[in-house]
C-alpha positions as CSV (number, residue, x, y, z in Angstrom):
1,M,66.9,-72.9,33.6
2,M,70.6,-73.3,34.6
3,Q,72.2,-76.7,34.7
4,T,72.2,-78.0,38.2
5,T,74.4,-80.6,39.8
6,L,73.2,-83.4,41.9
7,P,75.1,-84.4,45.0
8,G,77.8,-86.8,44.1
9,F,77.7,-86.1,40.4
10,E,80.1,-83.7,38.5
11,P,78.7,-82.0,35.4
12,I,80.2,-83.2,32.1
13,G,81.1,-80.3,29.8
14,P,80.5,-76.6,30.1
15,P,77.5,-75.3,32.1
16,L,74.3,-74.9,30.0
17,K,71.2,-72.7,30.1
18,R,68.0,-73.3,28.2
19,C,67.0,-70.4,25.8
20,A,63.5,-69.1,26.3
21,G,63.3,-68.3,22.5
22,C,64.4,-71.5,20.8
23,D,64.1,-73.8,23.9
24,Q,67.5,-75.3,23.2
25,P,70.2,-75.7,25.8
26,Q,73.1,-73.3,25.1
27,T,76.5,-72.6,26.7
28,L,76.5,-69.5,28.9
29,N,78.7,-67.5,26.4
30,Q,75.7,-67.7,24.0
31,F,73.7,-65.3,26.3
32,Y,74.2,-61.5,26.8
33,N,74.8,-60.2,30.3
34,D,71.8,-58.9,32.2
35,R,72.5,-57.7,35.8
36,S,68.8,-57.5,36.6
37,R,68.3,-61.3,36.3
38,R,69.2,-63.7,39.0
39,D,71.7,-65.7,36.9
40,G,73.1,-62.5,35.4
41,L,72.2,-63.6,31.8
42,T,69.4,-62.7,29.3
43,R,66.5,-65.2,28.9
44,E,67.2,-65.6,25.1
45,C,70.4,-66.7,23.4
46,R,72.2,-64.2,21.2
47,T,70.7,-65.7,18.0
48,C,67.1,-65.4,19.2
49,D,67.7,-62.0,20.6
50,A,69.0,-60.9,17.1
51,K,66.0,-62.4,15.4
52,R,63.7,-60.6,17.8
53,H,65.4,-57.2,17.2
54,R,65.3,-57.7,13.4
55,K,61.6,-58.5,13.6
56,R,61.0,-55.4,15.8
57,W,62.9,-53.2,13.3
58,R,61.0,-54.7,10.3
59,D,57.6,-54.3,12.0
60,N,58.3,-50.7,13.2
61,R,60.8,-49.4,10.7
62,E,59.6,-45.8,10.5
63,K,59.1,-45.4,14.2
64,M,62.6,-46.9,14.9
65,R,64.3,-44.7,12.3
66,A,62.6,-41.6,13.8
67,R,63.7,-42.6,17.3
68,S,67.3,-43.2,16.0
69,R,67.4,-39.8,14.2
70,Q,66.0,-38.0,17.3
71,R,68.6,-39.6,19.5
72,Y,71.4,-38.7,17.0
73,H,70.4,-35.1,16.8
74,K,69.9,-34.8,20.5
75,N,73.5,-35.8,21.1
76,L,75.0,-34.4,17.9
77,A,77.8,-32.4,19.4
78,E,78.8,-35.2,21.7
79,N,78.6,-37.8,18.9
80,R,80.8,-35.6,16.6
81,E,83.4,-35.1,19.4
82,R,83.4,-38.8,20.1
83,G,83.9,-39.6,16.4
84,A,86.7,-37.1,16.1
85,E,88.4,-38.6,19.1
86,R,88.0,-42.0,17.7
87,R,89.5,-40.9,14.3
88,R,92.5,-39.3,16.1
89,S,93.3,-42.5,17.9
90,D,95.8,-45.0,16.5
91,R,93.1,-47.5,15.9
92,G,90.9,-45.0,14.1
93,K,93.8,-44.0,11.9
94,A,94.5,-47.6,11.0
95,I,90.8,-48.2,10.2
96,N,90.8,-45.1,8.0
97,R,93.9,-46.3,6.1
98,L,92.2,-49.6,5.5
99,A,89.0,-48.0,4.3
100,V,90.9,-45.7,1.9
101,K,92.9,-48.8,0.6
102,R,89.6,-50.8,0.1
103,Y,88.0,-47.8,-1.7
104,A,90.9,-47.5,-4.0
105,E,90.8,-51.2,-4.8
106,R,87.1,-51.3,-5.5
107,N,87.0,-48.0,-7.4
108,Q,90.2,-48.0,-9.4
109,H,88.5,-46.0,-12.3
110,K,87.3,-43.3,-9.9
111,R,90.7,-43.2,-8.2
112,A,92.5,-42.8,-11.5
113,A,90.1,-40.0,-12.5
114,H,90.7,-38.2,-9.2
115,L,94.5,-38.5,-9.6
116,A,94.3,-37.2,-13.2
117,V,92.4,-34.1,-12.0
118,R,95.0,-33.6,-9.2
119,R,97.9,-33.9,-11.7
120,A,96.1,-31.5,-14.2
121,I,95.7,-28.9,-11.4
122,A,99.4,-29.2,-10.4
123,A,100.4,-28.9,-14.1
124,G,98.2,-25.9,-14.7
125,I,96.0,-27.6,-17.2
126,L,92.9,-27.2,-14.9
127,T,92.5,-24.0,-12.9
128,R,90.3,-23.7,-9.8
129,P,87.4,-21.3,-10.4
130,E,86.6,-18.9,-7.6
131,R,82.9,-19.9,-7.6
132,C,80.9,-23.1,-8.3
133,E,78.5,-23.5,-11.1
134,F,75.6,-22.8,-8.8
135,S,77.0,-19.8,-7.0
136,H,74.1,-17.7,-8.3
137,L,71.9,-19.6,-5.7
138,G,73.8,-17.7,-3.0
139,N,75.0,-20.6,-0.9
140,C,78.5,-21.1,-2.2
141,S,81.0,-21.3,0.6
142,G,84.0,-21.0,-1.8
143,R,85.3,-24.5,-1.1
144,I,85.2,-26.0,-4.6
145,E,85.4,-29.7,-5.5
146,Y,85.4,-31.2,-9.0
147,H,82.6,-33.6,-9.9
148,H,82.9,-36.2,-12.6
149,D,79.7,-36.9,-14.6
150,D,81.6,-39.7,-16.4
151,Y,84.8,-41.3,-14.9
152,S,85.9,-42.5,-18.3
153,R,86.6,-38.9,-19.3
154,P,88.7,-37.8,-16.3
155,L,89.4,-34.2,-17.2
156,E,85.7,-33.4,-18.1
157,V,84.7,-32.1,-14.6
158,R,82.3,-29.7,-13.1
159,A,83.3,-27.2,-10.4
160,L,80.8,-27.6,-7.5
161,C,80.7,-26.2,-4.0
162,V,81.1,-28.6,-1.1
163,D,78.1,-27.0,0.7
164,L,75.8,-27.5,-2.3
165,P,72.3,-28.8,-1.3
166,E,70.8,-32.0,-2.6
167,P,70.1,-32.1,-6.3
168,T,66.3,-32.2,-5.7
169,S,66.4,-28.9,-3.7
170,L,68.5,-27.3,-6.4
171,F,65.8,-28.3,-8.8
172,D,63.2,-26.8,-6.5
173,I,65.1,-23.6,-6.0
174,A,66.5,-22.7,-9.3
175,T,67.4,-24.2,-12.5
176,G,64.4,-25.9,-13.9
177,A,66.6,-28.8,-15.1
178,T,65.1,-32.1,-14.5
179,Q,68.4,-33.6,-13.5
180,L,71.6,-32.0,-12.3
181,W,73.6,-35.1,-11.9
182,P,73.4,-37.7,-14.7
């Protein structure tokens, strides 16, 4: 219930509303907007609403994941276009630069190995093969990336296709190896 004023009395402090979840009075900015309600705010405070949503996800995890996947695939083209638009914006570019910087800070050994491969290619020490190691499976697009099994040995790399399926499907399809990636 919203805080009401009595005739002749001025309220002290910000207006309050009692949360239906925790039964505590909260300031109005602690509630989400809800145009369907008379006061324009949700019944539960943001904290209780978050708890309710977490419990719902925990109790119905598979159903919620399936619904989320279905919604994603239904709007796939639209989602990709929106993501590309966001990445092209100044804000998106700034976020990407920050993400690249954080990755480099957290994974210095990986970054050093990647740079060593780049330098080796430029110097002619490593040459790019025309096909990946698994081209015999027939799904090689020709776009090759180098994969490190061990980042402490930066020039010991494997040439793999970008469009390579998951390691488990490679096992199912072809090689009989128990593990493609160590």
